[in-house]
C-alpha positions in Angstrom: -99.6 130.5 138.3 -100.1 126.9 139.4 -103.3 125.2 138.3 -104.6 124.8 141.8 -104.2 128.6 142.4 -106.5 129.3 139.4 -109.1 126.9 140.7 -108.9 128.0 144.3 -107.9 131.7 144.4 -108.8 132.0 148.1 -106.0 129.6 149.2 -103.1 131.3 151.0 -100.2 131.9 148.7 -96.9 130.4 149.7 -93.7 131.2 147.9 -90.9 128.7 147.2 -88.8 130.5 149.8 -91.3 130.3 152.6 -90.5 127.8 155.4 -93.7 126.2 156.6 -93.7 124.4 160.0 -96.1 121.5 159.8 -97.5 119.6 162.7 -96.4 116.0 162.7 -99.1 113.4 163.2 -99.5 112.2 166.7 -101.6 109.9 168.8 -104.4 112.4 168.7 -104.8 111.6 165.1 -105.7 107.9 165.7 -108.3 105.8 167.4 -108.2 102.0 167.9 -111.0 100.2 166.1 -111.3 97.1 168.3 -113.5 94.8 166.1 -110.7 94.7 163.4 -107.9 95.7 165.8 -106.8 98.4 163.3 -106.3 102.1 163.8 -108.4 104.8 162.3 -106.4 107.8 161.0 -109.0 110.5 161.7 -108.1 113.0 159.0 -108.8 110.6 156.2 -110.8 107.8 158.0 -108.3 105.3 156.7 -107.5 102.1 158.7 -103.9 101.5 159.5 -102.3 98.3 160.7 -100.5 98.2 164.1 -97.1 98.0 162.5 -97.6 101.2 160.6 -98.8 103.0 163.6 -95.9 101.9 165.7 -93.4 102.8 163.0 -94.8 106.2 162.3 -95.6 107.6 165.8 -93.4 108.5 168.7 -93.7 105.9 171.5 -95.5 107.3 174.5 -95.0 106.4 178.2 -97.4 104.4 180.3 -98.5 105.5 183.8 -95.3 103.8 185.2 -93.1 105.9 182.9 -92.2 103.0 180.6 -92.3 103.5 176.8 -94.8 101.4 175.1 -95.9 100.9 171.5 -98.4 103.5 170.2 -100.8 100.8 169.2 -100.9 99.4 172.7 -101.5 102.9 174.1 -104.4 103.4 171.7 -105.9 100.1 172.6 -106.0 101.1 176.2 -106.8 104.8 176.1 -108.4 105.7 172.7 -110.5 102.8 171.5 -113.9 102.7 169.7 -116.2 99.7 169.6 -117.8 100.4 166.3 -117.7 102.5 163.2 -120.5 103.9 160.9 -121.1 106.6 158.4 -123.8 109.1 159.7 -124.1 112.6 158.3 -125.1 115.2 160.9 -123.5 113.4 163.9 -120.2 114.2 165.5 -117.0 112.3 164.7 -117.2 110.2 167.8 -120.7 109.2 168.9 -120.6 108.4 172.6 -122.8 106.0 174.5 -124.5 104.7 171.4 -124.1 101.8 168.9 -126.0 101.1 165.7 -127.5 97.9 164.5 -129.8 96.8 161.7 -132.8 98.2 163.6 -131.2 101.6 164.3 -129.4 103.3 167.2 -129.3 101.7 170.6 -128.0 103.2 173.9 -125.1 101.6 175.4 -123.2 103.5 178.1 -119.4 103.5 177.9 -119.3 102.5 174.2 -118.2 104.8 171.3 -119.1 104.6 167.6 -116.7 106.3 165.2 -118.3 108.3 162.4 -116.6 108.0 159.0 -118.6 110.9 157.6 -116.7 114.1 156.8 -118.7 117.2 156.5 -118.1 119.7 153.6 -115.4 122.4 154.3 -116.7 124.9 151.8 -118.1 128.1 153.2 -121.6 129.2 152.3 -121.6 132.0 149.7 -124.0 134.6 148.3 -127.2 133.1 146.8 -127.4 136.1 144.5 -124.4 134.7 142.6 -126.4 131.6 141.7 -128.1 133.0 138.6 -126.0 131.2 135.9 -126.6 127.8 137.5 -130.3 128.4 138.0 -130.7 129.5 134.4 -128.8 126.4 133.3 -131.2 124.1 135.2 -134.2 125.9 133.8 -132.8 125.7 130.3 -132.1 122.0 130.4 -135.2 120.9 132.4 -137.7 123.8 132.1 -140.7 121.8 133.4 -138.9 120.2 136.3 -136.3 122.8 137.4 -137.9 123.6 140.7 -138.2 120.0 141.9 -134.6 119.3 140.8 -133.3 122.4 142.6 -135.1 121.6 145.8 -134.0 117.9 145.7 -130.4 119.0 145.5 -130.9 121.7 148.1 -132.2 119.0 150.5 -129.1 117.0 150.0 -126.9 120.0 151.0 -129.1 121.3 153.9 -130.3 118.0 155.4 -127.8 115.2 154.5 -129.0 113.2 157.5 -132.5 112.9 156.2 -133.7 110.4 153.6 -135.4 111.6 150.4 -137.5 108.6 149.4 -137.1 108.9 145.7 -134.3 109.1 143.1 -133.8 111.7 140.4 -133.6 110.4 136.9 -132.0 113.0 134.6 -132.2 112.1 131.0 -131.3 113.7 127.7 -129.0 113.5 124.7 -125.3 113.5 125.3 -124.0 117.0 125.8 -127.2 118.6 127.1 -125.6 119.7 130.4 -126.3 117.0 132.9 -122.8 117.0 134.2 -122.8 120.7 134.3 -125.9 120.7 136.5 -124.5 118.2 139.0 -120.9 119.4 139.3 -121.4 122.4 141.6 -123.4 120.3 144.0 -120.5 118.0 144.6 -118.5 121.0 146.1 -121.5 121.9 148.3 -121.9 118.5 149.9 -118.2 117.7 149.9 -116.6 115.8 146.9 -115.8 112.9 149.2 -119.5 112.5 149.9 -120.3 112.0 146.2 -119.7 108.8 144.4 -120.3 107.6 140.8 -120.9 104.0 139.9 -122.1 102.2 136.8 -125.2 99.9 137.0 -123.0 96.8 136.9 -121.2 97.9 140.1 -124.6 98.3 141.8 -125.3 94.7 141.3 -122.0 93.5 142.8 -121.2 92.3 146.3 -119.2 95.3 147.5 -121.3 98.4 148.3 -119.1 101.0 149.9 -120.8 103.6 147.6 -123.8 103.6 149.9 -121.8 106.0 152.1 -122.9 108.9 149.8 -124.8 112.0 150.3 -125.3 111.9 146.5 -124.8 108.7 144.6 -124.8 109.0 140.8 -125.5 106.0 138.7 -124.1 106.9 135.3 -125.6 105.7 132.0 -128.4 103.4 132.9 -128.3 101.3 129.7 -126.9 98.1 128.2 -128.0 96.0 131.2 -130.0 93.5 129.1 -133.6 92.6 129.7 -133.0 90.4 132.7 -130.5 92.7 134.4 -132.8 95.8 133.9 -135.4 94.2 136.1 -132.7 93.0 138.5 -131.3 96.5 138.7 -134.7 98.0 139.5 -135.3 95.5 142.3 -131.8 95.7 143.7 -131.9 99.5 144.0 -135.3 99.8 145.7 -133.8 99.4 149.2 -131.2 102.0 148.5 -133.5 104.6 146.9 -136.2 104.5 149.6 -136.4 103.6 153.3 -137.1 101.2 154.9 -134.7 99.7 155.5 -133.5 102.5 157.7 -130.0 100.9 158.1 -127.8 99.2 155.4 -124.9 97.0 156.0 -121.7 98.1 154.2 -119.5 95.4 152.7 -116.1 96.7 151.7 -113.2 94.5 150.5 -110.9 93.3 153.3 -113.1 94.9 156.0 -115.7 93.6 158.4 -119.3 94.6 157.5 -120.7 97.5 159.4 -124.1 99.3 159.5 -124.8 102.8 158.3 -128.0 104.9 158.2 -129.8 104.7 154.8 -129.7 108.4 153.9 -128.1 108.1 150.4 -129.6 110.3 147.7 -129.5 108.6 144.2 -129.3 110.4 140.9 -129.5 108.2 137.8 -128.4 109.7 134.5 -129.0 108.4 131.0 -128.8 109.4 127.4 -131.4 106.8 126.2 -135.1 107.3 126.5 -136.5 103.9 125.3 -133.9 101.2 126.2 -132.3 102.5 129.4 -133.9 102.3 132.8 -136.8 99.9 133.5 -139.7 101.5 135.5 -143.1 99.9 136.0 -146.2 101.9 135.4 -147.0 102.3 139.1 -143.4 103.2 140.2 -143.2 106.0 142.9 -139.5 105.8 143.7 -138.2 107.8 140.7 -138.8 111.4 139.6 -138.0 111.4 135.9 -136.9 114.5 134.0 -136.1 114.4 130.3 -134.4 117.2 128.4 -135.5 117.8 124.8 -132.4 119.9 124.1 -129.8 119.0 121.5 -126.2 119.4 122.5 -125.9 122.5 124.6 -123.6 125.3 123.5 -120.9 126.0 126.0 -122.2 129.3 127.1 -121.8 128.6 130.8 -118.2 128.4 132.2 -119.5 125.6 134.5 -116.1 124.1 135.5 -114.6 127.4 136.5 -117.5 129.7 137.5 -118.2 128.2 141.0 -114.5 128.8 141.9 -113.9 132.1 140.0 -114.0 135.6 141.3 -117.7 136.5 141.8 -119.5 138.9 139.5 -122.8 140.3 140.6 -125.5 138.3 138.9 -128.7 139.1 140.6 -131.5 136.6 139.8 -135.0 136.7 141.0 -136.6 133.4 141.7 -139.0 132.0 139.2 -140.9 129.7 141.6 -142.8 130.2 144.9 -139.8 129.6 147.1 -137.1 132.2 147.7 -133.5 132.0 146.8 -132.4 133.5 150.0 -133.3 132.8 153.6 -131.1 135.5 154.9 -131.5 139.3 154.8 -129.3 141.0 152.2 -127.2 142.8 154.8 -126.2 139.4 156.3 -124.9 137.9 153.1 -121.3 137.7 152.2 -120.0 136.9 148.7 -117.6 134.0 148.6 -115.6 133.0 145.5 -115.8 129.2 146.2 -119.5 128.6 146.8 -122.8 130.1 146.1 -126.3 128.8 146.2 -127.9 125.7 147.5 -127.7 126.7 151.1 -130.4 129.3 150.3 -132.5 127.5 147.8 -135.9 128.0 149.6 -138.4 125.9 151.4 -137.7 122.2 151.2 -140.0 119.2 150.5 -140.7 116.6 153.2 -137.8 114.1 153.5 -140.3 111.3 153.0 -141.9 112.7 149.9 -142.6 110.6 146.8 -142.6 111.7 143.3 -145.4 114.2 142.3 -145.3 112.7 138.8 -143.4 109.9 137.2 -142.7 109.2 133.6 -141.7 105.8 132.4 -138.5 105.6 130.3 
């Protein structure tokens, strides 16, 4: 069996003898982005030059019946004036533009939304037991807050949580295992991982993230530790409500500041700098040694479900739906039903300095 069939058993099986008729890409798959005079390929949100569009697409006819370049047709009939990245909004946002101060009404203009929502179907929250037990084992004192923070990222990606999670512990305690299923719930393309050095650089395309993981907050040096703290304040908490994205070879463009930041570290004393009065970081530290591999974390979320009923250990409920309305699904599971959520503007109920 091919490897992808093991990971995604729900996918339709196609034998080598099957003839599949695929739809060729067409003008409907593109929009002209007028500020750069490039062409957005909607399925991937990539920007194509005019020469590639003209070479790939069939040439359409203008109103006079004359064949014209596809790029010229898109300029005239399928153009957008701006692009952004805005969870919760449609792919084309009509009659609105975004600036550093937020959204403004402008009739006749269209803003293209680079955000792609997750495609995973919601599953049965009763199957979430192994993951919940893992969170409680690794961070027994902070499991509820961590679960709700992650649930907020899945349920309300368009809202800002005004603090970052700092997940610390020795190497091998299960931090990656904790985060990995969440990536599927929000869409892997909406999660990015960066090192602290990249956060201090010029280019910041990573701000287009529902979850941004800053991996291994260490080895910055005394000066850079302070610089890293100051530099990330605007990203971790709003205001600013809008951030300008600077990507290589592209014109800067504004996006809503809704990124959720997770910082992971294996070092308790010489990693992340936090002042005593900091309120932007919720710090959880695991006292575990290397965790035995008792949870098949990298296959369980995508494997055939086994009934694992798990009663909640906190005041929230694991399910918002009656039992008869739930349907098991082998590719997702839990966060959509993680219980009542905190306010999107909440600050840390307690903070420890690392």
